[in-house]
N, C-alpha and C positions, 0 to 999 in steps of 0.2 A: 506493500499502499503506500501511496506516494504523502512522502507529508505537504503541511501548507505549503513552506518555501517549495516543492518542487511544481507545486499544479500552477497552471496557467491560469491567468485572471485578463476578462475582457468586457472592455464596456461596451453593451450593444442596447439599442434603444427597439422597442416592440410594441407595436399598436398607438406610439407616444411615447411611454413612458422608457424612461433609464434603468435600466438592470447591471449588475455588474454580476459576472460570469467565472466561476470558480470550478477547475478540474483537471481528471488525467488528461483529458484530450486536447490536440494539437491547438492553436487557434485557430485554426482552419477548420476545424471541425467545428467547435465552439459557435464560430461565425455562421457555418453555414445551417446547423440548427437554429440558432438562433434565427437565421433569415427566412426558415419556412415557419417557423411558429406565427413570424411578422406577416409572411406572405397567407398564412392560411388564415389568420385571425383577422387579418385584412379582406380580404376574401370574403369573408364570414360575414363582418359590419359591414359591407358594401352591398351586401344581397339583404340582409336582415338590419333598416336602421335605429329601427326601433330598440333594439337589443341593448342592454347596457354592460358594462366591461367584463361581470363577474358571468353574466349569462353565454358572452361573447367568447371566453379563456375556455369554461365549460363544453362549448361545441368544439370549441377547435382541439381542446384533448381529446374527445369523446370519437373526433373526425384522426389525428394521430394514433389514437389507441384501434379505430378500425384497423389504419392503416396497416399498421403493429402485429397485428395478429392476422391482416390474410398474407402477409412475408412470412409469418413463422408456418401457417398451416403448410405455406409453398413450400418452404423449407424443411420441414417434414417429410412434406411429399417427396422431394429429390434425394435426403437424405433414403428415406424407405428403395427409394427406385436403384440408389446405385448400391444399397446395401442388397438387395435379390441383384441384380447383374453379376454382383462380385460371388453370390454365393451358388448362384447356376452352372450348374457346369457348360462350358464354351462347347458351341454348336460350330465354330468355326472349322473346316480345313475337313471338315467331314465329309 
């Protein structure tokens, strides 16, 4: 585990509010994650202008959680496919 001295720190703006991110990830990754959240929250707020910040943030979190879930399902399917391919006898050359 990295110590606080080894953690990267980055100031970002998400939905007009300033945040300081700290983490073990690279600055590029921290910036990319913040940009993704900002873009999605902006889209949600533009399509639903009546939403307050809290509801927009919750919808943003739900959208990102859905994306994560779908990617996990795809990943697990690919892992199972690879496992079945490596465990099944090869039919090449027969």
